[in-house]
N, C-alpha and C positions, 0 to 999 in steps of 0.2 A: 059121936064124940067129936067135938070140935078141936081141931088142931090150933094151937096158939099161933097167931100170925106174927111173923118176924117184923119188927119195926123197920121201916125204910131208913137206911143209913143216910145221915145228913151229909151232903157233899162237903168236903173240906176245900175251902177256897184259900189257896196259899197266897200270902201277900207277896208282891213282887220284891225280889231281892235287889238291893241297890248294887250297881256295878262297882266292882272294886276299883278304887282310885288308883290311877297309874302311879307306880312307885318310882322314885328316882334313885338310881344306883350311881355311886361314885367309883370310877375306875382310875387307878393310879397308873400313870405312864411310867414305863420301866425301860431302862437302858442296860443291856447285858454285855456290852463290849468290854474287852480287857486291853489294857495298854500293851501287854506283850504280844497279843494277837495282832493288834493294829500296827505295831512297830514293824512287823515282818512285811505287811502290805505296803506301809509307807516307805520303808527303806528301798524296796524294790522299785516302787514308783519313782522315787527321786533318782535312783541310778539310771533307770531306763529313759527317763525324761531328759537327763543330762546327755547321755550318749547318743540320743536321737535328735538332739538340738531342739527339744520341745515338742516334737511330733507325738511322743507317747503321752503327753499331758492329757490328751482326750481320753485315753484308756485309763490313765491314773484317776481322772475325775470320776469315771464310772465305777471303778473299784472302790474308791473312797466312799462315794455316796451309797453304793450298795451295802458296804459294811455298816455304816451308821444307820441307814434305813432298816436293814435286816435285823439289827440289834435293838431297835426301838419298837416296843410292843405295847398294845392296848388290849386288855381282856384276852391275853394269850396269843394274839395275832400280830405279826410284824408288818411293816411297810415294805413295799417292793419298788425298786427303781429299774426301769426297763429300757433306758436310753441306749442307743447304739453309739459306740465311740466315733464311727465315721461321720455321723450326723454332727456331733460336737466338733470334730476336726474340720468339717466343711464350714461351719459357722466361724470358727477361729481363722481359717484361711481367708475367708471373705473379709472379716474385720481387719486382718493384717494387710490384705491387698488394698483396702480402702485407705488405711492409715499411710501406707507407702505411697499411694497415688497422691494423697493430700500433701505429703512432705515434698515429693518431687515437683508437683505443680507449684508449690510455694517457693521452691528454690529457682525453678526455671522462669516463672512468671509471677512475681509478687503481686501484681495487680489482680490476678485471679485468686489469690489466697483468701481474701475476705469473703467473696461470694461462695467459694467452695466451703469455707468454714461454716457459713450460714446454712448451706445445703446439708452438711454433715450434722449440724445441730438439729435440723429439722428431721433427720433420720432417727434421732434418739428415741422418740416415742414408738416408732415402728419396731426398732430393735428390742425395746423393753417388752412390748406386747408379744413379739414372737418368742422371746426367751421365756417369759412367764408361761405362755401357752405350751411350749416344748417341755419345760420341767413339770408342769402340772399334769399333762397328758401321759407322761412317763412315770408318774407316781401312782401306785395302787395300794389299796388296803382291802384285804379280803376279796381280791380279784375285781374290785370296782375302782375305776380310774377317777382321778381328779381332772379338773379342766379349768381353763381360764377363757372367758368370753368377752373380755374388754376390747374395745375398738380403738384403733390408732388415733382417730380424731379426738376421742375423749381423753386419751393419754396425752396428746399434744396440749390440750387445754390445761390438764392438771399438772403436767410436768414442766411445761414451758411458759405458757401464758400467765398462770397464777403466780409462779415464783418471780417472773418479771414484774408483775403488778405489785408484789410485796416490796420490791425495791423502792417504790415511791411512797411507802408508808413507814420508812425507817425501821423496818423489821416487825412492825406491829401486826402485820398480816401473816407472819411466818407460822405461828401455831395453827391458824385456820387453814393455811395451805397444806401443812402436814396432815391435818385431820382429813382434808379432802383426798389427799393421796392415799392414805390408809383405807378410807372408805372405797375409793376406786378399785384398789387391788383386792380387798376382801369381798366386797359385794359382787364382784365379777368372777369370783372363784366358785367352783362347783365340786361337789362330791357326787358322782353319778349324775343324776338329774336335779339334785337339791342344791339350792343356792345358799351360800354363807351369808350371814347378816352381821353387819358391824353396828353395834348399838350405842357406841360412845357418842357423846356430844362434843362440839368444838370446845366448850369450856374446859373439858378435861385436859385437852392439849395445852390450853392457856395456863392451867394450874401447874402442869409439869414444867412448862417453860419459865413460869414465875419462880418456882423453887430453884431451878437450875440457874436462873439469872442472879438470884441472891448469892448462890455459891460462887458464881463467876465474879460478881462485884466484890465479894470477900477476898477472892484471890487477887484481883486487881488492886484493892486497897492494901493488901499485904505487900504486893510487889512494889507499889509506889512508896510504901513506908520503908521497905528494905533499901530502895534507891536513896531515899531522903536521908536515912540514918547513915548510909554508907558515905554520902557526900559530907554530912556534918562531921562524922568521925574522921574523915580524911583531912578536912579543913581545920578542925579543932584539935587534932592530935589525940583525941580521946579513944580509949580502947572500948569499943562496943561490939566485940567479936561475938560474945554470947547472945546478945540481943539480935544481931544480924543473922546468926545461925537459926535462932528461933523463928524469926520472920520468914526466912527462906523455907524452913520446914513447914510452917503454916501455909505459905503460898503454894508449895507443891501439893500438900494434902488437900487444899481447897480445890485446886485444879483437878486432881484425881477424883475427889468427891463429886464434882460437877459432872465429869464424864461418866463415872460409875452410876450416878443417880439417873442420868439421861438414858443410858443403856438399859438399866433395870426397869425404869418406869415405862419405857416404850415397849419392852417385852411384855410386861404385865398388862399394859393397855391393850395390845393386840389380842392377847389370849382371853382376858377377862371380859371383853366386850364382843366376842365372836360366838355366834349361835348357828345351829344347823338342824332344823326340824326336830326339836326335842332334845338336841345335844348341845350342851353348854361347855365350853372350854374354860379352864381357869389356870392361872399361873401366879405363884407367890414368891418370886425371887426377892431376896433381901439385898439392899444396896451395899451394905458393909461386907456381907459375905461375898458378893460378886466382885467388889473391889479387891478384896483379899486374894481371891482366886486369880484374878487378872495380874495383880502385882507379883505374887509368888510364881505364877506360870512364866511371866516375863523374865524374872530373875533366873529361874532354873533353865529356861531356854538359852539365855545368853551365856550362863555358866557352862552349859553342856555343848556350846557351839551348834545349837539347833537340834541335837539328838533327842531332847525331851519334848519335842513338838507333839509326837503321838500321845505321850502321857498327858500333856496339857489339854489336848483336844478331848480325850476320853474323860478326863477329870471334869471339864466343863459340861460335857454331855450328860454325865452322871448327875451333876448338880441340877441342871435344868430339868431333867426328867423327874428328879425327886420332888421338884416344886410344881410339876404339871399334873393336872387331873382332868378327867372327862366326866361330866355329870349327864347321865342318860336317863330320860324319862321313858319308861316302857322297856322294851327289849331291844338291845343293840342288834341281836341276831335277826329279828324281824325287820328292823330298819335296813340293815345291809342286804337282806334277801330281797326286800322291796326294790332297792336300788338296782340290784342285779337284774331283776325282771324288767324294770323300766329301760335300763340300758340295752338289754338284749332286744327289746321290742323296737327301740329306735335305731339300733345298729351302732357300731363303734366307729365313729368318723375320725379315723386317723390317716396318717400318710400325707398330710399337706406338705408340699415341697418346700414351703417357706417356714415350716416349723423347725427352726434352727436354734442352737444355743450359742450365744455370742459372748458368754462370760469367759473370763480369763482363768478363773480358778474353779 
């Protein structure tokens, strides 16, 4: 009796599955600070800075910065600021000593004032590079440090030579100079081992300056009109009070609009054209909203004799955070972990004796 033979099974050839396309997640920047909390820090800082004749200002800067960094979060993780107050105080004492020496030399020997002024002007790029490096290296996100690798020679070209060259172009080169300065700062910034990329073109800066120029020209035209009508009404004895008040209001609003637009446009420009290895930043500040916040903050600070400063700062931080987003392609955790491994492999090169903060605030 023959047993039936089992048919040989046909091997199943599975077609290769396409790799899942990397998805892009949008992460909202959040600020969780409270005006009441910050007021306690701020008022103590002010009091101690006054009674120590400014010495405590270095500790005040660290406390202020740590509060705002610690309350700024992306994907549930906040930033850290690790600067030591003594480093900041050292930089400020050096800056104060240089300023005092310049003043004394100018008084004792006016002939040396000009050469010494040129020397101090030449030190500005070095000071900027050291300050940017100091603040970047003392900023962390998920235990990965930022860094700044710009060179003093490049800073001198972008901050001194290019602005001087723009003076001979009647200001036509200013937008291009601004673009180069933004590119210098952002392209030399690092997160771990990854470099930031500034993707905007120079024409974007020209577009911003053109709109701001139109607002300035409107303000100037209104100002000249106000003066002209004032002269005519004074000579002719006509009552043009209402028209004059209207022109004054339009002039002030035009100036405020120009300044507010410039601040908003430059913030948006920096964020919307900054990338970092699959991470894209974005900012959507509105000019009118920004102007309104600045105006009302100023009024309330003046009316409260300065006591509303903490509320104003927290209010602006809340608005900016609400307009900021981070678009991540892939996993942010994987990106940060990769940076941690690379930094650990290279070593954390800190402790440069010249990493000082020369800023006043």
